[in-house]
C-alpha positions in Angstrom: 150.3 102.6 146.3 151.7 102.3 143.1 154.0 99.2 142.9 152.3 96.1 143.8 148.8 97.3 144.3 149.0 97.3 147.9 146.7 99.7 149.5 148.6 101.7 152.2 146.0 104.2 153.3 142.1 103.9 153.3 139.8 106.6 154.7 136.1 107.1 154.3 134.7 110.3 155.9 132.4 111.1 157.6 133.4 108.2 160.2 131.9 107.1 163.6 133.3 106.4 166.9 134.6 102.9 167.1 134.5 102.8 170.9 130.7 101.9 170.8 131.8 98.5 169.9 134.2 98.0 173.0 133.5 95.3 175.6 131.6 93.0 173.1 128.4 94.9 173.1 127.2 97.7 171.2 125.8 101.1 172.7 122.4 101.0 171.3 121.8 104.7 171.6 125.1 105.5 169.7 124.2 102.9 167.1 120.9 104.4 166.6 122.4 107.9 166.1 124.8 106.7 163.5 122.0 105.0 161.5 119.9 108.3 161.6 122.8 110.3 160.6 122.1 112.2 157.2 125.8 112.0 156.3 125.7 108.2 156.3 129.0 107.4 158.0 128.3 103.6 157.2 128.8 104.3 153.5 132.2 103.3 152.4 133.1 106.0 150.0 136.3 104.7 148.9 135.0 101.7 147.1 131.2 102.6 146.7 130.9 106.4 146.0 131.0 107.1 142.3 131.4 110.6 141.1 132.6 112.3 137.8 136.4 112.4 137.8 136.6 115.8 135.9 140.1 116.8 135.0 141.7 113.8 136.6 140.5 111.9 133.6 142.5 114.0 131.2 145.6 111.9 131.3 143.5 109.0 129.8 142.6 111.2 126.8 146.3 112.3 126.6 147.6 108.7 126.4 145.0 107.6 124.0 145.6 110.7 121.8 149.5 110.0 121.9 149.4 106.4 121.4 146.9 106.5 118.5 149.1 109.2 116.7 146.4 111.7 117.1 149.2 114.0 118.6 152.8 114.0 119.3 154.4 115.3 122.6 155.4 118.5 120.8 151.9 118.9 119.1 150.5 122.3 119.9 146.7 123.0 119.9 145.4 126.7 120.3 143.0 127.4 123.0 140.3 129.4 121.5 138.3 129.9 124.6 135.2 128.2 123.0 135.4 125.0 120.9 133.7 125.8 117.6 133.8 122.3 115.9 130.0 121.9 116.5 129.2 125.6 116.2 126.6 127.1 116.5 124.7 124.3 118.3 127.4 123.5 120.8 130.3 125.6 121.8 131.6 124.5 125.2 134.2 126.7 126.9 137.4 126.2 128.5 137.4 126.9 132.3 139.9 129.8 131.9 137.7 131.4 129.4 134.6 131.1 131.5 136.2 132.4 134.6 138.7 135.1 133.3 137.7 135.6 129.7 141.1 134.8 128.5 142.9 131.7 126.9 145.9 129.5 127.3 147.2 130.2 123.9 149.0 127.3 122.1 149.7 124.5 124.3 151.4 121.0 123.9 150.1 118.0 125.8 152.3 118.6 129.0 151.1 122.3 129.3 147.6 121.3 128.7 147.8 118.8 131.5 149.4 121.4 133.6 146.7 124.2 132.9 143.8 121.5 132.5 143.0 123.2 129.2 139.5 121.9 128.1 139.9 122.9 124.5 142.9 120.9 123.9 141.3 117.7 125.3 138.1 118.5 123.5 140.0 118.3 120.3 142.0 115.3 121.2 139.0 113.5 122.4 136.9 114.3 119.4 139.7 113.1 117.0 140.3 110.1 119.2 136.6 109.1 119.2 134.3 107.7 122.0 135.2 104.1 121.3 138.9 104.4 121.6 138.5 106.9 124.4 136.4 104.1 126.3 138.9 101.5 125.4 141.7 103.3 127.0 139.7 104.3 130.0 139.0 100.6 130.6 142.5 99.7 130.1 143.5 101.9 133.1 140.7 99.9 135.1 138.0 102.7 135.0 134.6 101.2 134.9 136.2 97.9 136.0 136.7 95.9 139.2 139.9 97.0 141.0 140.2 93.4 142.4 140.0 94.5 146.0 139.0 92.0 148.4 135.6 93.9 149.2 132.4 94.3 147.3 132.9 97.4 145.3 131.1 99.7 142.8 132.7 99.4 139.4 131.4 102.8 138.2 130.6 103.7 134.6 132.5 104.9 131.5 130.6 107.5 129.4 129.6 106.5 126.0 126.8 105.2 123.9 126.5 102.0 126.0 126.3 103.9 129.3 123.8 106.2 127.8 121.5 103.2 126.6 121.6 101.8 130.0 120.4 105.1 131.5 117.7 105.2 128.8 119.3 108.5 127.3 120.2 109.3 123.7 123.9 109.5 122.9 125.0 112.3 120.7 128.5 112.6 119.0 129.2 115.9 120.7 129.1 114.3 124.2 132.4 112.9 123.4 133.8 116.4 124.2 132.5 116.2 127.8 133.6 112.7 128.2 137.1 113.4 127.2 137.4 115.8 130.2 135.8 113.3 132.6 132.4 114.6 132.5 129.1 113.4 130.8 128.4 110.0 132.4 131.7 109.1 133.6 131.5 108.0 137.2 134.3 106.2 139.3 135.2 105.4 142.7 138.1 107.0 144.6 139.9 103.6 144.6 139.6 103.3 140.8 141.0 106.8 140.2 143.9 105.9 142.6 144.4 102.7 140.8 144.4 104.4 137.4 147.0 107.0 138.5 149.1 104.1 140.0 149.0 102.3 136.6 150.0 105.5 134.8 152.9 106.0 137.4 153.9 102.5 137.0 154.5 103.1 133.2 151.3 101.2 132.3 151.4 98.0 134.6 147.9 97.7 136.0 147.9 95.8 139.3 145.1 94.4 141.3 144.4 96.5 144.3 144.4 94.6 147.6 144.3 95.1 151.4 145.6 91.8 152.5 149.3 91.5 152.6 149.9 88.4 154.5 148.5 85.9 157.0 150.6 84.7 160.0 150.0 82.0 162.6 148.5 83.1 166.0 151.8 83.6 167.6 153.5 85.2 164.5 156.0 82.2 164.1 154.8 81.2 160.7 153.6 83.0 157.6 150.6 81.1 156.3 149.9 83.2 153.3 151.7 85.9 151.4 149.9 88.0 148.8 151.8 87.9 145.4 151.3 91.1 143.2 148.7 90.3 140.6 149.3 92.1 137.1 145.7 92.6 135.5 147.0 94.0 132.2 149.8 96.2 130.8 149.2 99.2 128.7 151.9 99.8 126.2 153.0 103.5 126.3 155.8 104.7 124.4 158.4 106.3 126.5 158.4 109.6 125.1 154.6 109.7 125.5 154.7 108.5 129.0 157.3 111.1 129.9 155.2 114.0 128.3 152.2 112.9 130.3 154.1 112.6 133.6 155.8 115.8 133.0 152.4 117.4 132.7 151.4 115.9 136.0 154.7 117.1 137.6 153.9 120.6 136.5 150.4 120.5 138.0 151.5 120.7 141.6 153.4 124.1 141.7 150.6 125.5 139.4 147.9 124.4 141.7 149.8 125.6 144.7 150.4 129.1 142.9 146.6 129.3 142.3 145.7 129.2 145.9 148.6 130.9 147.6 149.8 134.5 147.0 
């Protein structure tokens, strides 16, 4: 997917057996079984399921921090295990400290993406502030319509407005959780794919679409051809973009080594 916003693969699981629709009629017994399935196979998770993105959101925080001059690509932040800015009332941990009792040490943004270092992104998110963090999330299409030709869930970007809608109290410290894709951040799989495609495209945010073209019944004539639609463009300095993309490139072998001896 990234270039013109065309969706090349679309899978929602669990699914159901399409053969029940063969012959122009529906097997009533099979249909009743689908309707009674607790796994809800008729629910289109690609565009309707909304979940916390977790660490996949950290590139939003990284781009925001870099573009707003909170950090530079070479800036190092020390992983202290626990983030102590709001101590003693609130001292969230890095996942590595929670699991192993250690830290990542000093890391720049590429290394922090590679290691998914919570402390790095807690600090950048706090300094960036929730308003600017939300602004960058929406620029990447998170919490917004992707433009796909189906009715979709637009999700939710964490922040004071989301808390108000949920009749919750917003506290400044929640920015830390929002910066690592938690709190009330909830997005669809398609939104996340579109956000990453926008990043890989260098900031060009395309509308997602399924329809490529419409042809006449005998395929002799093209009646409609979908043209790429740019929703917006995020200006990202080349050195900042390269630092974020380098972190993403480093993730793959790191993730592989964590699961394979």
